[in-house]
Biopython code that builds the backbone (N, CA, C, O; Angstrom):
import numpy as np
from Bio.PDB.StructureBuilder import StructureBuilder

atoms = [
    (1, "MET", "N", (8.921, -35.980, -53.600)),
    (1, "MET", "CA", (8.321, -36.084, -52.287)),
    (1, "MET", "C", (7.872, -37.518, -52.067)),
    (1, "MET", "O", (7.360, -38.165, -52.980)),
    (2, "THR", "N", (8.066, -38.010, -50.854)),
    (2, "THR", "CA", (7.656, -39.371, -50.528)),
    (2, "THR", "C", (6.270, -39.362, -49.899)),
    (2, "THR", "O", (5.758, -38.309, -49.518)),
    (3, "ASP", "N", (5.679, -40.519, -49.794)),
    (3, "ASP", "CA", (4.377, -40.647, -49.158)),
    (3, "ASP", "C", (4.503, -41.064, -47.705)),
    (3, "ASP", "O", (3.500, -41.374, -47.063)),
    (4, "ASP", "N", (5.726, -41.078, -47.172)),
    (4, "ASP", "CA", (5.948, -41.571, -45.818)),
    (4, "ASP", "C", (5.954, -40.439, -44.807)),
    (4, "ASP", "O", (6.621, -39.421, -44.991)),
    (5, "LEU", "N", (5.214, -40.633, -43.758)),
    (5, "LEU", "CA", (5.203, -39.738, -42.622)),
    (5, "LEU", "C", (5.218, -40.645, -41.408)),
    (5, "LEU", "O", (4.437, -41.593, -41.338)),
    (6, "THR", "N", (6.091, -40.372, -40.452)),
    (6, "THR", "CA", (6.181, -41.233, -39.281)),
    (6, "THR", "C", (5.643, -40.507, -38.056)),
    (6, "THR", "O", (5.721, -39.283, -37.949)),
    (7, "PHE", "N", (5.097, -41.290, -37.139)),
    (7, "PHE", "CA", (4.532, -40.756, -35.901)),
    (7, "PHE", "C", (5.028, -41.596, -34.739)),
    (7, "PHE", "O", (5.014, -42.826, -34.792)),
    (8, "THR", "N", (5.464, -40.917, -33.692)),
    (8, "THR", "CA", (5.878, -41.596, -32.473)),
    (8, "THR", "C", (5.303, -40.831, -31.295)),
    (8, "THR", "O", (5.563, -39.637, -31.146)),
    (9, "THR", "N", (4.534, -41.497, -30.467)),
    (9, "THR", "CA", (4.040, -40.863, -29.251)),
    (9, "THR", "C", (5.187, -40.871, -28.252)),
    (9, "THR", "O", (5.671, -41.934, -27.863)),
    (10, "THR", "N", (5.619, -39.689, -27.838)),
    (10, "THR", "CA", (6.772, -39.589, -26.940)),
    (10, "THR", "C", (6.378, -39.333, -25.500)),
    (10, "THR", "O", (7.183, -39.520, -24.587)),
    (11, "HIS", "N", (5.134, -38.904, -25.294)),
    (11, "HIS", "CA", (4.684, -38.631, -23.932)),
    (11, "HIS", "C", (3.160, -38.615, -23.906)),
    (11, "HIS", "O", (2.519, -38.041, -24.787)),
    (12, "THR", "N", (2.599, -39.240, -22.905)),
    (12, "THR", "CA", (1.164, -39.155, -22.663)),
    (12, "THR", "C", (0.961, -39.052, -21.166)),
    (12, "THR", "O", (1.447, -39.884, -20.400)),
    (13, "ASP", "N", (0.232, -38.016, -20.755)),
    (13, "ASP", "CA", (-0.025, -37.800, -19.340)),
    (13, "ASP", "C", (-1.375, -37.104, -19.206)),
    (13, "ASP", "O", (-1.490, -35.903, -19.451)),
    (14, "GLY", "N", (-2.376, -37.855, -18.823)),
    (14, "GLY", "CA", (-3.703, -37.267, -18.675)),
    (14, "GLY", "C", (-4.219, -36.726, -19.985)),
    (14, "GLY", "O", (-4.355, -37.459, -20.965)),
    (15, "HIS", "N", (-4.505, -35.442, -19.998)),
    (15, "HIS", "CA", (-5.093, -34.808, -21.176)),
    (15, "HIS", "C", (-4.046, -34.259, -22.142)),
    (15, "HIS", "O", (-4.387, -33.615, -23.134)),
    (16, "LEU", "N", (-2.773, -34.515, -21.849)),
    (16, "LEU", "CA", (-1.680, -34.011, -22.672)),
    (16, "LEU", "C", (-0.958, -35.173, -23.348)),
    (16, "LEU", "O", (-0.661, -36.186, -22.714)),
    (17, "THR", "N", (-0.681, -35.019, -24.634)),
    (17, "THR", "CA", (0.135, -36.009, -25.332)),
    (17, "THR", "C", (1.088, -35.294, -26.288)),
    (17, "THR", "O", (0.765, -34.242, -26.841)),
    (18, "ALA", "N", (2.255, -35.880, -26.467)),
    (18, "ALA", "CA", (3.246, -35.340, -27.398)),
    (18, "ALA", "C", (3.480, -36.366, -28.493)),
    (18, "ALA", "O", (3.660, -37.556, -28.231)),
    (19, "LEU", "N", (3.471, -35.883, -29.710)),
    (19, "LEU", "CA", (3.613, -36.732, -30.882)),
    (19, "LEU", "C", (4.755, -36.201, -31.731)),
    (19, "LEU", "O", (4.729, -35.049, -32.165)),
    (20, "ARG", "N", (5.767, -37.047, -31.970)),
    (20, "ARG", "CA", (6.883, -36.659, -32.853)),
    (20, "ARG", "C", (6.512, -37.059, -34.276)),
    (20, "ARG", "O", (6.097, -38.188, -34.540)),
    (21, "VAL", "N", (6.670, -36.110, -35.174)),
    (21, "VAL", "CA", (6.316, -36.321, -36.571)),
    (21, "VAL", "C", (7.578, -36.204, -37.411)),
    (21, "VAL", "O", (8.393, -35.307, -37.195)),
    (22, "GLY", "N", (7.740, -37.113, -38.370)),
    (22, "GLY", "CA", (8.906, -37.072, -39.244)),
    (22, "GLY", "C", (8.522, -37.297, -40.685)),
    (22, "GLY", "O", (7.558, -38.004, -40.977)),
    (23, "GLY", "N", (9.273, -36.696, -41.584)),
    (23, "GLY", "CA", (9.043, -36.874, -43.009)),
    (23, "GLY", "C", (8.587, -35.598, -43.668)),
    (23, "GLY", "O", (8.929, -34.500, -43.227)),
    (24, "GLU", "N", (7.818, -35.743, -44.722)),
    (24, "GLU", "CA", (7.347, -34.625, -45.522)),
    (24, "GLU", "C", (5.836, -34.496, -45.397)),
    (24, "GLU", "O", (5.099, -35.471, -45.547)),
    (25, "ILE", "N", (5.382, -33.264, -45.116)),
    (25, "ILE", "CA", (3.950, -33.011, -45.020)),
    (25, "ILE", "C", (3.520, -32.295, -46.290)),
    (25, "ILE", "O", (3.853, -31.131, -46.513)),
    (26, "GLY", "N", (2.779, -33.010, -47.108)),
    (26, "GLY", "CA", (2.279, -32.464, -48.360)),
    (26, "GLY", "C", (0.886, -32.976, -48.631)),
    (26, "GLY", "O", (0.234, -33.523, -47.741)),
    (27, "ILE", "N", (0.431, -32.805, -49.843)),
    (27, "ILE", "CA", (-0.939, -33.182, -50.195)),
    (27, "ILE", "C", (-1.210, -34.670, -49.973)),
    (27, "ILE", "O", (-2.331, -35.063, -49.651)),
    (28, "GLN", "N", (-0.174, -35.493, -50.147)),
    (28, "GLN", "CA", (-0.336, -36.940, -49.973)),
    (28, "GLN", "C", (-0.340, -37.361, -48.501)),
    (28, "GLN", "O", (-0.985, -38.347, -48.144)),
    (29, "THR", "N", (0.375, -36.622, -47.643)),
    (29, "THR", "CA", (0.564, -37.056, -46.262)),
    (29, "THR", "C", (-0.187, -36.223, -45.228)),
    (29, "THR", "O", (-0.347, -36.663, -44.089)),
    (30, "ALA", "N", (-0.647, -35.034, -45.598)),
    (30, "ALA", "CA", (-1.364, -34.174, -44.648)),
    (30, "ALA", "C", (-2.585, -34.872, -44.037)),
    (30, "ALA", "O", (-2.831, -34.706, -42.842)),
    (31, "PRO", "N", (-3.358, -35.645, -44.811)),
    (31, "PRO", "CA", (-4.490, -36.346, -44.195)),
    (31, "PRO", "C", (-4.055, -37.325, -43.089)),
    (31, "PRO", "O", (-4.769, -37.494, -42.101)),
    (32, "ALA", "N", (-2.907, -37.957, -43.249)),
    (32, "ALA", "CA", (-2.413, -38.881, -42.216)),
    (32, "ALA", "C", (-2.045, -38.122, -40.943)),
    (32, "ALA", "O", (-2.300, -38.595, -39.836)),
    (33, "LEU", "N", (-1.443, -36.943, -41.105)),
    (33, "LEU", "CA", (-1.116, -36.114, -39.939)),
    (33, "LEU", "C", (-2.389, -35.715, -39.213)),
    (33, "LEU", "O", (-2.483, -35.829, -37.990)),
    (34, "ARG", "N", (-3.351, -35.255, -39.963)),
    (34, "ARG", "CA", (-4.629, -34.840, -39.364)),
    (34, "ARG", "C", (-5.299, -36.010, -38.644)),
    (34, "ARG", "O", (-5.789, -35.851, -37.525)),
    (35, "LYS", "N", (-5.323, -37.176, -39.277)),
    (35, "LYS", "CA", (-5.960, -38.346, -38.666)),
    (35, "LYS", "C", (-5.253, -38.749, -37.377)),
    (35, "LYS", "O", (-5.907, -39.018, -36.370)),
    (36, "GLU", "N", (-3.943, -38.792, -37.400)),
    (36, "GLU", "CA", (-3.180, -39.190, -36.213)),
    (36, "GLU", "C", (-3.437, -38.228, -35.052)),
    (36, "GLU", "O", (-3.641, -38.655, -33.915)),
    (37, "ALA", "N", (-3.425, -36.937, -35.347)),
    (37, "ALA", "CA", (-3.649, -35.934, -34.306)),
    (37, "ALA", "C", (-5.084, -35.992, -33.776)),
    (37, "ALA", "O", (-5.304, -35.932, -32.566)),
    (38, "LEU", "N", (-6.055, -36.108, -34.680)),
    (38, "LEU", "CA", (-7.453, -36.159, -34.246)),
    (38, "LEU", "C", (-7.757, -37.431, -33.470)),
    (38, "LEU", "O", (-8.601, -37.420, -32.574)),
    (39, "ASP", "N", (-7.081, -38.525, -33.801)),
    (39, "ASP", "CA", (-7.225, -39.757, -33.027)),
    (39, "ASP", "C", (-6.747, -39.539, -31.592)),
    (39, "ASP", "O", (-7.388, -39.997, -30.647)),
    (40, "ALA", "N", (-5.628, -38.844, -31.430)),
    (40, "ALA", "CA", (-5.105, -38.565, -30.075)),
    (40, "ALA", "C", (-6.103, -37.710, -29.296)),
    (40, "ALA", "O", (-6.353, -37.961, -28.117)),
    (41, "ILE", "N", (-6.670, -36.705, -29.954)),
    (41, "ILE", "CA", (-7.657, -35.849, -29.294)),
    (41, "ILE", "C", (-8.878, -36.665, -28.905)),
    (41, "ILE", "O", (-9.393, -36.527, -27.795)),
    (42, "ALA", "N", (-9.344, -37.515, -29.814)),
    (42, "ALA", "CA", (-10.522, -38.351, -29.553)),
    (42, "ALA", "C", (-10.284, -39.354, -28.433)),
    (42, "ALA", "O", (-11.231, -39.778, -27.771)),
    (43, "GLN", "N", (-9.036, -39.735, -28.216)),
    (43, "GLN", "CA", (-8.695, -40.680, -27.152)),
    (43, "GLN", "C", (-8.558, -39.990, -25.795)),
    (43, "GLN", "O", (-8.103, -40.604, -24.830)),
    (44, "GLY", "N", (-8.949, -38.717, -25.719)),
    (44, "GLY", "CA", (-8.949, -38.015, -24.441)),
    (44, "GLY", "C", (-7.717, -37.178, -24.176)),
    (44, "GLY", "O", (-7.428, -36.853, -23.024)),
    (45, "HIS", "N", (-6.984, -36.821, -25.223)),
    (45, "HIS", "CA", (-5.779, -35.998, -25.079)),
    (45, "HIS", "C", (-5.945, -34.715, -25.910)),
    (45, "HIS", "O", (-5.300, -34.564, -26.947)),
    (46, "PRO", "N", (-6.813, -33.788, -25.456)),
    (46, "PRO", "CA", (-7.071, -32.590, -26.258)),
    (46, "PRO", "C", (-5.921, -31.582, -26.283)),
    (46, "PRO", "O", (-5.878, -30.710, -27.151)),
    (47, "HIS", "N", (-4.993, -31.700, -25.338)),
    (47, "HIS", "CA", (-3.805, -30.839, -25.357)),
    (47, "HIS", "C", (-2.708, -31.619, -26.073)),
    (47, "HIS", "O", (-2.150, -32.577, -25.540)),
    (48, "LEU", "N", (-2.418, -31.182, -27.290)),
    (48, "LEU", "CA", (-1.534, -31.923, -28.178)),
    (48, "LEU", "C", (-0.285, -31.115, -28.488)),
    (48, "LEU", "O", (-0.364, -29.940, -28.846)),
    (49, "ILE", "N", (0.867, -31.758, -28.345)),
    (49, "ILE", "CA", (2.135, -31.166, -28.745)),
    (49, "ILE", "C", (2.633, -31.942, -29.960)),
    (49, "ILE", "O", (2.756, -33.166, -29.911)),
    (50, "LEU", "N", (2.917, -31.240, -31.037)),
    (50, "LEU", "CA", (3.510, -31.865, -32.214)),
    (50, "LEU", "C", (4.976, -31.471, -32.269)),
    (50, "LEU", "O", (5.307, -30.301, -32.462)),
    (51, "ASP", "N", (5.851, -32.452, -32.100)),
    (51, "ASP", "CA", (7.293, -32.255, -32.202)),
    (51, "ASP", "C", (7.657, -32.446, -33.670)),
    (51, "ASP", "O", (7.545, -33.547, -34.209)),
    (52, "LEU", "N", (8.093, -31.370, -34.310)),
    (52, "LEU", "CA", (8.336, -31.388, -35.750)),
    (52, "LEU", "C", (9.815, -31.522, -36.100)),
    (52, "LEU", "O", (10.223, -31.157, -37.203)),
    (53, "THR", "N", (10.614, -32.037, -35.183)),
    (53, "THR", "CA", (12.048, -32.200, -35.401)),
    (53, "THR", "C", (12.354, -32.853, -36.739)),
    (53, "THR", "O", (13.248, -32.405, -37.458)),
    (54, "GLY", "N", (11.625, -33.901, -37.077)),
    (54, "GLY", "CA", (11.932, -34.693, -38.262)),
    (54, "GLY", "C", (11.252, -34.250, -39.532)),
    (54, "GLY", "O", (11.311, -34.965, -40.532)),
    (55, "ILE", "N", (10.606, -33.096, -39.535)),
    (55, "ILE", "CA", (9.925, -32.630, -40.746)),
    (55, "ILE", "C", (10.943, -32.039, -41.709)),
    (55, "ILE", "O", (11.690, -31.126, -41.358)),
    (56, "THR", "N", (10.962, -32.569, -42.924)),
    (56, "THR", "CA", (11.901, -32.099, -43.942)),
    (56, "THR", "C", (11.236, -31.227, -45.004)),
    (56, "THR", "O", (11.917, -30.575, -45.796)),
    (57, "PHE", "N", (9.905, -31.219, -45.017)),
    (57, "PHE", "CA", (9.163, -30.456, -46.030)),
    (57, "PHE", "C", (7.750, -30.247, -45.520)),
    (57, "PHE", "O", (7.176, -31.133, -44.887)),
    (58, "CYS", "N", (7.182, -29.068, -45.796)),
    (58, "CYS", "CA", (5.786, -28.803, -45.455)),
    (58, "CYS", "C", (5.244, -27.789, -46.444)),
    (58, "CYS", "O", (5.811, -26.709, -46.606)),
    (59, "ASP", "N", (4.147, -28.134, -47.106)),
    (59, "ASP", "CA", (3.529, -27.200, -48.038)),
    (59, "ASP", "C", (2.208, -26.688, -47.462)),
    (59, "ASP", "O", (1.915, -26.897, -46.285)),
    (60, "SER", "N", (1.423, -26.024, -48.290)),
    (60, "SER", "CA", (0.167, -25.441, -47.813)),
    (60, "SER", "C", (-0.801, -26.495, -47.279)),
    (60, "SER", "O", (-1.618, -26.197, -46.409)),
    (61, "SER", "N", (-0.719, -27.713, -47.788)),
    (61, "SER", "CA", (-1.566, -28.794, -47.264)),
    (61, "SER", "C", (-1.224, -29.066, -45.805)),
    (61, "SER", "O", (-2.106, -29.334, -44.989)),
    (62, "GLY", "N", (0.051, -28.996, -45.490)),
    (62, "GLY", "CA", (0.492, -29.179, -44.105)),
    (62, "GLY", "C", (0.003, -28.066, -43.201)),
    (62, "GLY", "O", (-0.425, -28.313, -42.073)),
    (63, "PHE", "N", (0.069, -26.826, -43.702)),
    (63, "PHE", "CA", (-0.435, -25.696, -42.918)),
    (63, "PHE", "C", (-1.934, -25.839, -42.683)),
    (63, "PHE", "O", (-2.423, -25.572, -41.585)),
    (64, "ASN", "N", (-2.662, -26.259, -43.718)),
    (64, "ASN", "CA", (-4.104, -26.474, -43.562)),
    (64, "ASN", "C", (-4.381, -27.565, -42.528)),
    (64, "ASN", "O", (-5.312, -27.445, -41.731)),
    (65, "ALA", "N", (-3.578, -28.622, -42.541)),
    (65, "ALA", "CA", (-3.760, -29.686, -41.556)),
    (65, "ALA", "C", (-3.524, -29.157, -40.140)),
    (65, "ALA", "O", (-4.278, -29.484, -39.223)),
    (66, "LEU", "N", (-2.486, -28.345, -39.960)),
    (66, "LEU", "CA", (-2.208, -27.778, -38.636)),
    (66, "LEU", "C", (-3.356, -26.903, -38.153)),
    (66, "LEU", "O", (-3.733, -26.958, -36.982)),
    (67, "ILE", "N", (-3.908, -26.099, -39.047)),
    (67, "ILE", "CA", (-5.042, -25.245, -38.676)),
    (67, "ILE", "C", (-6.249, -26.101, -38.296)),
    (67, "ILE", "O", (-6.926, -25.816, -37.309)),
    (68, "GLY", "N", (-6.518, -27.146, -39.075)),
    (68, "GLY", "CA", (-7.637, -28.039, -38.767)),
    (68, "GLY", "C", (-7.448, -28.748, -37.436)),
    (68, "GLY", "O", (-8.397, -28.887, -36.665)),
    (69, "ILE", "N", (-6.235, -29.195, -37.163)),
    (69, "ILE", "CA", (-5.934, -29.854, -35.887)),
    (69, "ILE", "C", (-6.137, -28.876, -34.738)),
    (69, "ILE", "O", (-6.730, -29.230, -33.718)),
    (70, "MET", "N", (-5.648, -27.647, -34.897)),
    (70, "MET", "CA", (-5.812, -26.638, -33.850)),
    (70, "MET", "C", (-7.292, -26.380, -33.572)),
    (70, "MET", "O", (-7.702, -26.275, -32.416)),
    (71, "ARG", "N", (-8.082, -26.278, -34.626)),
    (71, "ARG", "CA", (-9.522, -26.034, -34.456)),
    (71, "ARG", "C", (-10.193, -27.190, -33.713)),
    (71, "ARG", "O", (-11.026, -26.963, -32.836)),
    (72, "CYS", "N", (-9.837, -28.415, -34.056)),
    (72, "CYS", "CA", (-10.429, -29.576, -33.384)),
    (72, "CYS", "C", (-9.997, -29.645, -31.918)),
    (72, "CYS", "O", (-10.802, -29.968, -31.045)),
    (73, "ALA", "N", (-8.734, -29.342, -31.653)),
    (73, "ALA", "CA", (-8.250, -29.333, -30.266)),
    (73, "ALA", "C", (-8.988, -28.269, -29.464)),
    (73, "ALA", "O", (-9.401, -28.510, -28.330)),
    (74, "THR", "N", (-9.148, -27.103, -30.053)),
    (74, "THR", "CA", (-9.852, -26.013, -29.372)),
    (74, "THR", "C", (-11.307, -26.392, -29.112)),
    (74, "THR", "O", (-11.842, -26.105, -28.041)),
    (75, "ALA", "N", (-11.941, -27.030, -30.079)),
    (75, "ALA", "CA", (-13.332, -27.466, -29.913)),
    (75, "ALA", "C", (-13.467, -28.488, -28.790)),
    (75, "ALA", "O", (-14.527, -28.599, -28.173)),
    (76, "ALA", "N", (-12.401, -29.233, -28.523)),
    (76, "ALA", "CA", (-12.394, -30.219, -27.437)),
    (76, "ALA", "C", (-11.852, -29.598, -26.141)),
    (76, "ALA", "O", (-11.490, -30.316, -25.209)),
    (77, "HIS", "N", (-11.799, -28.256, -26.090)),
    (77, "HIS", "CA", (-11.279, -27.510, -24.942)),
    (77, "HIS", "C", (-9.815, -27.832, -24.686)),
    (77, "HIS", "O", (-9.364, -27.891, -23.542)),
    (78, "GLY", "N", (-9.085, -28.037, -25.774)),
    (78, "GLY", "CA", (-7.667, -28.339, -25.679)),
    (78, "GLY", "C", (-6.839, -27.304, -26.406)),
    (78, "GLY", "O", (-7.255, -26.160, -26.583)),
    (79, "SER", "N", (-5.654, -27.727, -26.826)),
    (79, "SER", "CA", (-4.730, -26.806, -27.482)),
    (79, "SER", "C", (-3.778, -27.581, -28.376)),
    (79, "SER", "O", (-3.559, -28.779, -28.198)),
    (80, "LEU", "N", (-3.220, -26.864, -29.340)),
    (80, "LEU", "CA", (-2.162, -27.417, -30.180)),
    (80, "LEU", "C", (-0.930, -26.558, -29.972)),
    (80, "LEU", "O", (-0.982, -25.333, -30.088)),
    (81, "THR", "N", (0.177, -27.212, -29.665)),
    (81, "THR", "CA", (1.455, -26.543, -29.474)),
    (81, "THR", "C", (2.484, -27.246, -30.348)),
    (81, "THR", "O", (2.467, -28.470, -30.477)),
    (82, "LEU", "N", (3.376, -26.470, -30.945)),
    (82, "LEU", "CA", (4.436, -27.030, -31.771)),
    (82, "LEU", "C", (5.749, -26.998, -31.012)),
    (82, "LEU", "O", (5.997, -26.097, -30.211)),
    (83, "ALA", "N", (6.585, -27.986, -31.271)),
    (83, "ALA", "CA", (7.902, -28.062, -30.639)),
    (83, "ALA", "C", (8.944, -28.397, -31.694)),
    (83, "ALA", "O", (8.663, -29.091, -32.671)),
    (84, "ALA", "N", (10.146, -27.893, -31.479)),
    (84, "ALA", "CA", (11.299, -28.195, -32.339)),
    (84, "ALA", "C", (10.978, -27.984, -33.815)),
    (84, "ALA", "O", (11.255, -28.841, -34.654)),
    (85, "VAL", "N", (10.398, -26.845, -34.110)),
    (85, "VAL", "CA", (10.026, -26.522, -35.488)),
    (85, "VAL", "C", (11.298, -26.170, -36.271)),
    (85, "VAL", "O", (12.045, -25.280, -35.865)),
    (86, "PRO", "N", (11.545, -26.860, -37.384)),
    (86, "PRO", "CA", (12.724, -26.519, -38.196)),
    (86, "PRO", "C", (12.682, -25.049, -38.632)),
    (86, "PRO", "O", (11.607, -24.493, -38.855)),
    (87, "ASP", "N", (13.852, -24.433, -38.751)),
    (87, "ASP", "CA", (13.948, -23.001, -39.065)),
    (87, "ASP", "C", (13.154, -22.604, -40.304)),
    (87, "ASP", "O", (12.449, -21.595, -40.283)),
    (88, "ARG", "N", (13.257, -23.379, -41.381)),
    (88, "ARG", "CA", (12.568, -23.011, -42.618)),
    (88, "ARG", "C", (11.048, -23.051, -42.433)),
    (88, "ARG", "O", (10.333, -22.247, -43.031)),
    (89, "LEU", "N", (10.557, -23.968, -41.621)),
    (89, "LEU", "CA", (9.127, -24.051, -41.355)),
    (89, "LEU", "C", (8.702, -22.932, -40.400)),
    (89, "LEU", "O", (7.625, -22.356, -40.560)),
    (90, "LEU", "N", (9.530, -22.628, -39.425)),
    (90, "LEU", "CA", (9.240, -21.532, -38.503)),
    (90, "LEU", "C", (9.140, -20.208, -39.259)),
    (90, "LEU", "O", (8.282, -19.375, -38.967)),
    (91, "ARG", "N", (10.023, -20.031, -40.229)),
    (91, "ARG", "CA", (9.980, -18.817, -41.055)),
    (91, "ARG", "C", (8.654, -18.727, -41.815)),
    (91, "ARG", "O", (8.067, -17.648, -41.902)),
    (92, "MET", "N", (8.182, -19.835, -42.358)),
    (92, "MET", "CA", (6.911, -19.836, -43.089)),
    (92, "MET", "C", (5.735, -19.578, -42.140)),
    (92, "MET", "O", (4.778, -18.899, -42.512)),
    (93, "LEU", "N", (5.803, -20.110, -40.933)),
    (93, "LEU", "CA", (4.752, -19.829, -39.951)),
    (93, "LEU", "C", (4.715, -18.336, -39.627)),
    (93, "LEU", "O", (3.641, -17.751, -39.490)),
    (94, "ASP", "N", (5.891, -17.728, -39.506)),
    (94, "ASP", "CA", (5.966, -16.289, -39.251)),
    (94, "ASP", "C", (5.412, -15.493, -40.435)),
    (94, "ASP", "O", (4.625, -14.566, -40.246)),
    (95, "LEU", "N", (5.820, -15.851, -41.643)),
    (95, "LEU", "CA", (5.386, -15.117, -42.842)),
    (95, "LEU", "C", (3.877, -15.191, -43.062)),
    (95, "LEU", "O", (3.267, -14.233, -43.538)),
    (96, "THR", "N", (3.284, -16.318, -42.720)),
    (96, "THR", "CA", (1.845, -16.498, -42.925)),
    (96, "THR", "C", (1.010, -16.001, -41.749)),
    (96, "THR", "O", (-0.216, -15.939, -41.840)),
    (97, "GLY", "N", (1.666, -15.648, -40.652)),
    (97, "GLY", "CA", (0.946, -15.193, -39.466)),
    (97, "GLY", "C", (0.480, -16.322, -38.567)),
    (97, "GLY", "O", (-0.117, -16.073, -37.519)),
    (98, "LEU", "N", (0.743, -17.552, -38.958)),
    (98, "LEU", "CA", (0.305, -18.692, -38.149)),
    (98, "LEU", "C", (1.052, -18.793, -36.821)),
    (98, "LEU", "O", (0.546, -19.388, -35.870)),
    (99, "SER", "N", (2.247, -18.220, -36.751)),
    (99, "SER", "CA", (2.999, -18.284, -35.492)),
    (99, "SER", "C", (2.273, -17.531, -34.379)),
    (99, "SER", "O", (2.523, -17.781, -33.200)),
    (100, "ALA", "N", (1.381, -16.616, -34.738)),
    (100, "ALA", "CA", (0.620, -15.868, -33.743)),
    (100, "ALA", "C", (-0.449, -16.732, -33.078)),
    (100, "ALA", "O", (-0.850, -16.449, -31.949)),
    (101, "ILE", "N", (-0.913, -17.773, -33.753)),
    (101, "ILE", "CA", (-1.973, -18.618, -33.182)),
    (101, "ILE", "C", (-1.498, -20.034, -32.856)),
    (101, "ILE", "O", (-2.202, -20.787, -32.183)),
    (102, "LEU", "N", (-0.305, -20.395, -33.332)),
    (102, "LEU", "CA", (0.274, -21.703, -33.037)),
    (102, "LEU", "C", (1.563, -21.502, -32.250)),
    (102, "LEU", "O", (2.621, -21.286, -32.841)),
    (103, "PRO", "N", (1.485, -21.571, -30.925)),
    (103, "PRO", "CA", (2.701, -21.365, -30.141)),
    (103, "PRO", "C", (3.719, -22.464, -30.423)),
    (103, "PRO", "O", (3.361, -23.621, -30.643)),
    (104, "SER", "N", (4.997, -22.079, -30.413)),
    (104, "SER", "CA", (6.047, -23.068, -30.635)),
    (104, "SER", "C", (7.155, -22.875, -29.605)),
    (104, "SER", "O", (7.390, -21.774, -29.108)),
    (105, "TYR", "N", (7.816, -23.969, -29.307)),
    (105, "TYR", "CA", (8.871, -24.006, -28.301)),
    (105, "TYR", "C", (10.066, -24.760, -28.863)),
    (105, "TYR", "O", (9.926, -25.536, -29.808)),
    (106, "PRO", "N", (11.253, -24.531, -28.279)),
    (106, "PRO", "CA", (12.465, -25.135, -28.830)),
    (106, "PRO", "C", (12.488, -26.663, -28.769)),
    (106, "PRO", "O", (13.140, -27.307, -29.591)),
    (107, "ASP", "N", (11.781, -27.244, -27.803)),
    (107, "ASP", "CA", (11.748, -28.701, -27.689)),
    (107, "ASP", "C", (10.474, -29.131, -26.967)),
    (107, "ASP", "O", (9.719, -28.301, -26.462)),
    (108, "THR", "N", (10.256, -30.426, -26.931)),
    (108, "THR", "CA", (9.034, -30.969, -26.328)),
    (108, "THR", "C", (8.955, -30.669, -24.840)),
    (108, "THR", "O", (7.876, -30.362, -24.332)),
    (109, "ASP", "N", (10.078, -30.753, -24.129)),
    (109, "ASP", "CA", (10.059, -30.470, -22.689)),
    (109, "ASP", "C", (9.583, -29.045, -22.411)),
    (109, "ASP", "O", (8.754, -28.827, -21.528)),
    (110, "ALA", "N", (10.103, -28.082, -23.158)),
    (110, "ALA", "CA", (9.683, -26.688, -22.974)),
    (110, "ALA", "C", (8.200, -26.533, -23.298)),
    (110, "ALA", "O", (7.489, -25.807, -22.603)),
    (111, "ALA", "N", (7.732, -27.200, -24.333)),
    (111, "ALA", "CA", (6.311, -27.138, -24.698)),
    (111, "ALA", "C", (5.444, -27.771, -23.618)),
    (111, "ALA", "O", (4.379, -27.247, -23.290)),
    (112, "MET", "N", (5.891, -28.889, -23.067)),
    (112, "MET", "CA", (5.123, -29.557, -22.014)),
    (112, "MET", "C", (5.030, -28.678, -20.772)),
    (112, "MET", "O", (3.980, -28.629, -20.131)),
    (113, "ASN", "N", (6.095, -27.996, -20.428)),
    (113, "ASN", "CA", (6.088, -27.131, -19.256)),
    (113, "ASN", "C", (5.204, -25.908, -19.443)),
    (113, "ASN", "O", (4.739, -25.326, -18.463)),
    (114, "ALA", "N", (4.968, -25.512, -20.680)),
    (114, "ALA", "CA", (4.196, -24.307, -20.965)),
    (114, "ALA", "C", (2.715, -24.573, -21.190)),
    (114, "ALA", "O", (1.911, -23.647, -21.084)),
    (115, "ARG", "N", (2.335, -25.789, -21.491)),
    (115, "ARG", "CA", (0.957, -26.090, -21.869)),
    (115, "ARG", "C", (0.148, -26.620, -20.688)),
    (115, "ARG", "O", (0.703, -27.227, -19.773)),
    (116, "PRO", "N", (-1.157, -26.389, -20.712)),
    (116, "PRO", "CA", (-2.011, -26.897, -19.631)),
    (116, "PRO", "C", (-2.138, -28.410, -19.689)),
    (116, "PRO", "O", (-2.111, -29.012, -20.762)),
    (117, "THR", "N", (-2.274, -28.996, -18.543)),
    (117, "THR", "CA", (-2.497, -30.440, -18.459)),
    (117, "THR", "C", (-3.797, -30.739, -17.733)),
    (117, "THR", "O", (-4.090, -31.894, -17.423)),
    (118, "THR", "N", (-4.564, -29.719, -17.465)),
    (118, "THR", "CA", (-5.823, -29.909, -16.741)),
    (118, "THR", "C", (-6.884, -30.489, -17.658)),
    (118, "THR", "O", (-6.757, -30.471, -18.882)),
    (119, "ALA", "N", (-7.922, -30.997, -17.041)),
    (119, "ALA", "CA", (-9.028, -31.580, -17.800)),
    (119, "ALA", "C", (-9.745, -30.500, -18.575)),
    (119, "ALA", "O", (-9.824, -29.356, -18.127)),
    (120, "PRO", "N", (-10.272, -30.855, -19.744)),
    (120, "PRO", "CA", (-11.045, -29.873, -20.508)),
    (120, "PRO", "C", (-12.312, -29.481, -19.744)),
    (120, "PRO", "O", (-12.846, -30.247, -18.942)),
    (121, "GLU", "N", (-12.768, -28.264, -20.023)),
    (121, "GLU", "CA", (-14.005, -27.815, -19.397)),
    (121, "GLU", "C", (-15.179, -28.582, -19.984)),
    (121, "GLU", "O", (-15.196, -28.889, -21.176)),
    (122, "PRO", "N", (-16.165, -28.892, -19.137)),
    (122, "PRO", "CA", (-17.342, -29.590, -19.669)),
    (122, "PRO", "C", (-18.105, -28.702, -20.633)),
    (122, "PRO", "O", (-18.149, -27.481, -20.485)),
    (123, "ALA", "N", (-18.706, -29.349, -21.627)),
    (123, "ALA", "CA", (-19.477, -28.587, -22.629)),
    (123, "ALA", "C", (-20.817, -28.182, -22.100)),
    (123, "ALA", "O", (-21.592, -27.538, -22.807)),
]
sb = StructureBuilder()
sb.init_structure("model")
sb.init_model(0)
sb.init_chain("A")
sb.init_seg("    ")
for serial, (resi, resn, name, xyz) in enumerate(atoms, 1):
    if name == "N":
        sb.init_residue(resn, " ", resi, " ")
    sb.init_atom(name, np.array(xyz, "f"), 0.0, 1.0, " ", f" {name:<3s}", serial, name[0])
structure = sb.get_structure()
C-alpha cells in the first residue's frame, strides 16, 4: 500500500462541493481524507460529494473516516454523498450496512442533482 492519496476539487457552488479522491484509503491515508473533507466543510461547503472513481483500496480506516466525515457534515447541517464508487467498495458498503446511511450515485453529476445546495439551517 502506498501513502499517496490525491484530491481534486471538481465543483464548488455555494454550500456544495465535489471532491475527487484517488489512491488507497488505509491507516496511513485515512487521516488525510478526513482532513481534506473537514477543511471543505469548514470553508462553508457542508454538502460534500466524494467522487471515489480513483480509489483502488479501502480498509476499515477508510470506512471510519467516511463515517466521521458524514457526522461532521451532518453537524454542520450538511450531507455526505458518494459518487462513482468502485464495485468492490460498493459491495463492502452494502455488507457493512453503510450504504443505508451513505447515499451513492453513479457519477458526480447525478450526485449533484440529488443533493441539496441550500444554505445550512442556523444553529
